[in-house]
VOMARDREN-552895 format. One record per residue: y, z, x of N, C-alpha, C in turn. Coordinates in steps of 0.2 Angstrom, whole numbers, padded with zeros to 4 digits, always signed. Example, Ala and Ser with C-alpha at 12.3 -4.5 7.8 and 13.67 -1.06 7.14 Angstrom:
// VOMARDREN-552895
-0028+0039+0066-0022+0039+0062-0016+0039+0066-0011+0035+0064-0005+0036+0068+0000+0039+0064
// end
This chain:
// VOMARDREN-552895
-0029-0021+0090-0022-0019+0090-0022-0011+0089-0018-0008+0093-0018+0000+0092-0011+0001+0088-0011+0007+0085-0005+0009+0081+0001+0009+0085+0001+0009+0092+0007+0009+0096+0010+0002+0097+0006-0003+0095+0008-0010+0096+0013-0012+0090+0013-0019+0089+0017-0021+0084+0015-0019+0077+0020-0019+0072+0018-0017+0065+0013-0022+0063+0009-0019+0058+0004-0023+0054+0007-0029+0051+0004-0035+0050+0007-0041+0047+0009-0040+0040+0005-0035+0036+0007-0033+0030+0005-0026+0029+0007-0023+0023+0005-0016+0022+0001-0016+0015-0005-0012+0015-0009-0012+0009-0012-0005+0008-0011-0002+0002-0013+0004+0001-0016+0004-0006-0021+0009-0007-0024+0009-0014-0023+0016-0017-0021+0016-0023-0019+0023-0026-0023+0024-0033-0025+0030-0033-0029+0032-0039-0025+0038-0042-0025+0039-0049-0023+0045-0052-0015+0044-0053-0012+0038-0052-0005+0037-0053-0004+0031-0057+0000+0031-0062+0001+0025-0066+0004+0019-0062+0003+0013-0064+0006+0007-0061+0014+0008-0062+0016+0010-0068+0023+0011-0069+0026+0016-0064+0023+0021-0062+0026+0026-0057+0026+0023-0051+0021+0019-0049+0021+0015-0043+0027+0010-0043+0028+0006-0048+0033+0002-0049+0040+0005-0048+0041+0011-0051+0047+0015-0051+0048+0017-0044+0043+0019-0040+0044+0021-0033+0046+0015-0029+0043+0009-0030+0046+0003-0026+0053+0002-0028+0055+0003-0034+0062+0001-0036+0067+0006-0033+0064+0013-0032+0069+0018-0029+0070+0016-0021+0065+0014-0018+0065+0012-0011+0069+0006-0010+0069+0001-0014+0073-0005-0013+0080-0005-0013+0083-0008-0009+0091-0008-0008+0094-0013-0013+0090-0016-0017+0093-0021-0022+0088-0021-0028+0090-0022-0034+0085-0022-0040+0079-0027-0038+0074-0025-0041+0067-0028-0040+0067-0032-0046+0066-0039-0046+0065-0043-0051+0057-0044-0052+0054-0041-0057+0047-0041-0058+0045-0047-0062+0039-0050-0061+0035-0054-0065+0028-0052-0066+0025-0054-0071+0018-0052-0072+0013-0058-0072+0008-0057-0068+0002-0063-0068-0004-0059-0068-0007-0059-0074-0013-0055-0076-0012-0048-0075-0016-0045-0071-0015-0038-0070-0011-0036-0064-0007-0041-0061-0003-0040-0055+0005-0041-0057+0008-0036-0055+0016-0036-0055+0018-0039-0048+0022-0044-0049+0025-0047-0043+0032-0046-0042+0035-0044-0037+0042-0043-0036+0044-0044-0029+0051-0044-0028+0053-0045-0021+0058-0038-0020+0056-0035-0015+0060-0028-0014+0064-0030-0007+0070-0026-0007+0074-0027-0001+0073-0020+0003+0071-0021+0009+0070-0015+0013+0073-0017+0020+0077-0013+0023+0080-0014+0029+0083-0021+0030+0086-0023+0024+0089-0029+0024+0085-0035+0023+0078-0034+0023+0073-0040+0022+0071-0040+0015+0070-0046+0013+0067-0048+0006+0060-0048+0007+0056-0043+0004+0049-0043+0005+0045-0043-0002+0041-0048-0002+0036-0049-0008+0032-0042-0009+0032-0040-0015+0028-0034-0016+0023-0035-0022+0017-0033-0022+0012-0034-0027+0010-0027-0029+0009-0025-0036+0006-0019-0038+0000-0022-0043-0006-0021-0040-0012-0024-0044-0015-0018-0047-0015-0019-0054-0019-0014-0058-0026-0014-0057-0029-0008-0056-0037-0008-0056-0039-0013-0051-0037-0013-0045-0039-0018-0040-0046-0017-0038-0048-0011-0038-0055-0009-0037-0057-0002-0038-0063-0001-0041-0065+0006-0041-0060+0011-0044-0056+0009-0049-0051+0014-0052-0045+0015-0048-0044+0011-0042-0038+0011-0038-0033+0005-0040-0027+0007-0040-0022+0001-0040-0020+0000-0033-0018-0006-0032-0017-0009-0025-0009-0010-0025-0006-0007-0019+0001-0008-0018+0001-0012-0011+0004-0019-0012+0003-0023-0006+0010-0026-0004+0013-0024+0002+0019-0027+0004+0018-0033+0009+0020-0038+0007+0018-0045+0010+0022-0046+0016+0023-0042+0021+0027-0043+0027+0026-0038+0032+0028-0039+0038+0028-0034+0044+0035-0031+0045+0040-0032+0040+0047-0030+0040+0048-0024+0036+0042-0020+0034+0043-0014+0030+0045-0008+0035+0047-0003+0032+0048+0003+0036+0042+0006+0039+0036+0004+0037+0030+0007+0040+0027+0002+0045+0025+0005+0050+0021+0002+0055+0014+0000+0054+0011+0005+0050+0004+0004+0048+0003+0006+0041-0003+0004+0038-0005+0006+0031-0005+0014+0031-0007+0017+0036-0007+0024+0035+0000+0027+0035+0004+0025+0038+0011+0027+0038+0014+0027+0030+0012+0021+0027+0014+0020+0020+0010+0024+0016+0004+0025+0017+0000+0029+0013+0002+0036+0012+0004+0039+0018+0007+0046+0018+0013+0046+0014+0017+0041+0015+0024+0042+0011+0022+0041+0003+0018+0037+0001+0016+0036-0006+0013+0043-0008+0009+0046-0004+0006+0052-0007+0011+0057-0007+0015+0058-0002+0021+0063-0003+0025+0062-0009+0027+0056-0011+0031+0054-0016+0028+0055-0023+0021+0052-0023+0018+0052-0030+0012+0056-0031+0009+0058-0026+0003+0062-0026-0003+0058-0027-0008+0060-0032-0014+0056-0033-0019+0056-0027-0022+0051-0026-0027+0049-0021-0025+0043-0018-0024+0042-0011-0021+0036-0008-0026+0034-0003-0029+0028-0002-0033+0026+0003-0030+0020+0006-0032+0019+0013-0029+0014+0017-0034+0012+0022-0034+0006+0025-0038+0005+0031-0035+0008+0037-0039+0010+0042-0037+0012+0048-0035+0007+0053-0036+0001+0051-0035-0005+0056-0031-0010+0052-0028-0015+0056-0025-0020+0053-0030-0026+0051-0028-0030+0047-0033-0035+0045-0035-0040+0050-0041-0041+0051-0044-0046+0056-0048-0051+0054-0050-0051+0047-0054-0056+0045-0062-0055+0046-0063-0049+0049-0070-0047+0051-0071-0041+0047-0078-0039+0046-0080-0033+0043-0076-0027+0046-0074-0023+0042-0070-0017+0043-0073-0012+0047-0073-0011+0054-0076-0006+0058-0071+0000+0059-0065-0001+0057-0060+0004+0059-0061+0010+0054-0064+0009+0048-0064+0014+0043-0058+0015+0038-0059+0020+0034-0053+0021+0029-0051+0028+0029-0045+0029+0028-0042+0036+0027-0041+0037+0020-0042+0043+0017-0041+0045+0011-0036+0051+0011-0031+0051+0007-0026+0056+0007-0026+0059+0000-0027+0065-0001-0027+0068-0007-0024+0076-0007-0025+0079-0012-0023+0086-0012-0027+0090-0007-0033+0088-0006-0038+0091-0001-0036+0089+0006-0031+0085+0008-0029+0083+0014-0031+0076+0016-0031+0075+0022-0033+0068+0025-0040+0068+0028-0044+0063+0026-0051+0063+0029-0052+0055+0030-0056+0054+0035-0059+0047+0036-0065+0046+0031-0066+0041+0028-0071+0039+0023-0074+0033+0025-0080+0032+0022-0083+0025+0022-0082+0022+0015-0079+0016+0015-0077+0013+0008-0079+0006+0009-0085+0004+0005-0087-0002+0006-0084-0007+0001-0082-0013+0003-0079-0018-0001-0074-0016-0006-0068-0014-0004-0064-0011-0008-0060-0017-0013-0060-0023-0010-0057-0028-0014-0061-0032-0018
// end
């Protein structure tokens, strides 16, 4: 799938240097209705309303290598790709944001990863992030 085709089936980005509280507050600012959060272990689970769609959202603390994971479990987000979301997260929160350059396929990730930080955007090799 190329970025010009249909939206990714879900959106997943990894964030370092920003608290899970700040990530949660950003999600709440985007949501068209209040987000009702619950906690399961190190995961905050909520449902956000974006574009009139109820979308499950997960904020996973320290998902891997010092990065928190923000996962929108839908293709109905405002972002077509993980990179679109990562850019918006970085613009709003700063820190370091990483995302896959390809949609999930169940195969080893050949598409690579993008890292966005105060140094700019760069493609990186990131083995086994989850």
